[in-house]
N, C-alpha and C positions, 0 to 999 in steps of 0.2 A: 661764625668764627671757626677757623680750622683748628685741628688738634695742636699744630705748632703754635698758633696764636694763643690758644688757651694755656699751653705750657709756658710760653713766654710771659704772659700776664701773671700767672701764678708765681713764677720764679722772681719777677721783678716787683711784685706788689708791695714788698716791704722796703724797697729802695726808693726813698723820697729825696734824699740829698746825697750828692756826689762831691767829694773833695779831690782836687788835682794838686799834687805837690810839685812845684817847679814851673816857673813862668817863662821858660824858654819856648822855642818854636813849637816843639811837640806838645809840651804841657798846656800851653795856652790854647792851641787848636783842639786838643782833646776836651778841654773845658768848654769851648764853644760848641763842639759837637754835642756834648751832654746837654747844654742849655737849649740848643736848637731842638733836641729830642724831647724836651718838656721836663727835664729834671732841674730842680733847684741845685745850683752848682756854685762852688767857691774855688777860685784859683788862689793858691797860697805860695808865697815866696818869702825868703828871709829879709828882703829889702823892698822898699816902696818903688824904687826906680824901675826895676824889671816889670813890676806889676803895671805901672803907668804906661810903659812902653808896650806891653802886651795888649792893654786895653785899646790904645791908639791903633795898633796894627790890626787887631781883630775887628774893631768898628769900621776901619777903612775897608777891610776885606769884605765883610758882609754887606756893607753899604754898596760896594761895587757889584756884588752879586745881585743885589736888588736892582741896580741900574741896568744890569745886563739881562734881567729877567730870570735869573737862576733861582732866586728866592723871592718870597713875597714880603712886602714891607711890614704887614702885621706879624708875620712869623719872626722876623728879625727883631722887631721892637719888643715882642714878648720875650725872646731869648735874652736880649740885653737886660731886661728886668730880672730875669732868673739868674744871671751870672753876676756874682759879686767877687771882690778882690780883697785879700787880707794878708797881713803879716803875722797875725795872731794864730799860728798854726794849732796850738793845743786847744784853744777854745773852739775853733772850727771843727777839728777832728772829734772833739768830745760830743758833737751832735750829728755826726755823719753816719751814713750807712755803708758807703764804699769809699775807700781812699785809694786813689791811683797815683803811684809814685812815678814821676818823670824827671828824676834828677840825673846827675852825672853818672857815667858808667864806671863807678868805682865801688867795689864790693864792700870795703870797710865803711864808706859813707852810707851805703844803702843799709847795711846791718845796723849801724847806729841809728839811722832814721827809723827803720821799722821797729826797733826796740822802743823808741820814743813814742811812735804812733800807737803801739800796742799798750803802752802804759796809760794812755788817756782815752783811747777809743772805747765805745760801748762794746760789750761782749759779743754782740751780733755782727759788728762791723767787719766787712771783708777788706783785707789789705792786699792790694795787688800791685805788681810792678810792670811798667811798660818797657822794661829792659829788653833790648833786642838780642842780648847775648848771655847775660848772667841768669842762670836758671834759678828758680825760686827756692829750691831746696838749700841753696847757699845762703838764703836770707831767712827762711821760715823759722829756723831754730833760734833766731834772735828774738822771737816772740813766744808768747804763751798760747798762741792759737795757730799752730802750723797748718791745721786742717782748713783754715780760712785764708790761706795764702796761695797765690798762683801768679803766673805771668799772664798779662793781658796786653799783647803787643800790637800797637797801632803802627801805621806806616806814614811816612812823610810825603806830602802834606796831609795831615789827618782829616782836614775838612774835605778833602777830595778823594783820597785813596779808600777803596772799598773794603779791603781785607783787614781782619783782626785775627791774630793767632791767640788761642786760649790754650795754655800749657800748664797742666798740673804737675806737681811732684808726687812722689809715692804716698805722701800723707795728706794730700789735698782731698777733701771730702767730695763725693759726687754732688752733694748739694751746692757746694761752692762752684764747681765746674758748671753746673746747670744755671746757677744765678748769674755768673759772669758771662756765660754764653748768651743768656737771654738779654742781659744788659747790652751787650754788643749788638745784638739784633735790634733791640729797641733804639739804639743809636743809628740804625739804618745800615749796619755793616754786614758783610758776609763773613761768617766765622770759619776758620780752619782750626779744628780741634786735634791736638796731638794726644796720642795714647800715653806717651811718656816723654820726659824732658830730655833734650839734647842741646848743647850750646849752638846757637844760631838758628834753632828751630827749622822750619821748612823753607820759607821764602829766602831767608838770608843765606842758607846753605847753598841753594841753587844760585843765588846772586854771587856768592863768594867763589863758586867754581868758575863763573864767567870772569869775575874780576881777577882771580888768580892767573888765569890764562892770558888775560889782556896785559897784566903787569909783566908777565914773563915775555910776551911778544915785544913789549916796549923795552924792557931792560936788556934783552938779547939783541936789540937793534934790528929786529925783523920788520917792524913797521913803526911809523910815527903815531903819536897819540891821536892826532886828527884823523888819520886813516883808519885806525882801529875803531874809533867812535863812529866813523862814517860807515864802516862795515856793519856794525851793530844796528845802526838806524836803517840802512838801505837793504841789507841782506836778511837780517833777522827781524826787521820791523819793530825794534825796540824804540820807545819814544825818545830815548837819549842813549848815548854811548856810556860805557862803564867809567870813563874818565870824567865825562860831564856829570855823571851821577855822583861820583866821589866829590867833585867840587860843590855840587848842590847840597849833599848831606853834610859835608865838612870833612876835610882831611883829618882834623883832630878827632872827630867822631869815629872815622874809619880806623885810625890808629888805636884809639882807646878800646874799641870793640875787639880788635885782634889781640891786644894785650890782655884784656879780660878773659878771652877764650884761652890764651896761653896759661894764665894763672889757674884756670880750671882743669886744663888737660895736661899741661906740662909737655905738650907736643911742640917741638920746634917749628913744625909746619904751620902752627897757629900764629906764629909771630908775624908782625907787619912786614911787607916787602921792603927791601932796602930803600927804594925810591919813595915810598910812603913815609918811612921813618925820616928820610932827609927833608921832605917837605914839612913834616910835623915839627921837626927841630928848628926849622927856619921860620916857623910861624906862618907858613903859607898854607892857609886852611881852605882855600877855595873862594867861593863867592863872598863869604862873610868877611874875609880879610882883603879881598881885592886881587888876590893872586893865589893860584893853585896850579893845577895842570894847565889852566888857561889864565889869561890876564883879564881882570874886570875893572881896571882903573878908569876906563872911559865911562 
């Protein structure tokens, strides 16, 4: 066993159960990643319908992976046994070692949620947020355990994307950072550790720079959406263009992330671009709604 392996085993040995809050695309896939990695995992949501939908979509996805030879049937069968679904959040959290929040990008909702989790979770439980933009210092003081709170940011789709950003705030303990880093590694992810928090972290700040320029080119009439995406794919070798990516992630998510950053920074440059705001207000969220920068009605 290497030194890194030994450190990882030591840091995760007390983590036996993982709870994921929020059965949307990100939350459900994070839960599946955890179960596939060998952890007993519970996916929690306030209603049964999103849980049923998540189970159906996850089972279809991992079964398809088996059919394509990407995973083995025994591994997937075991993961399905380890992953449970519940609407009884407090009971689940009262017996968990790590709670990963994957709810809407709304600071008030996250603070209320973390206060509720803190009230029922064991004292050793780590409370982490998957937020891609809201820094954990904005949430930690809603709990009595700020040293056990940090960001653990996955990327969409979590079952495929390799990177996880681990972002402490100034009161996060080194032990928490070590444990969450080790957990991400146990999930099979490559960890990017930030020394200090900043809205957007590393990857999204790089992505936002490209997105901001792409939107400026489109809004100024320099080039059409399709051509900007084509340049990103064929000249920069990106797997998809910035507009295609916005449609995949969701225009609503893009909009809310920018608004969340504006609430934290007060910088008008953080506000969503006018064209993004227009699509958001029209309910044109991309693939999920059938219309965004592109049409998906067919």
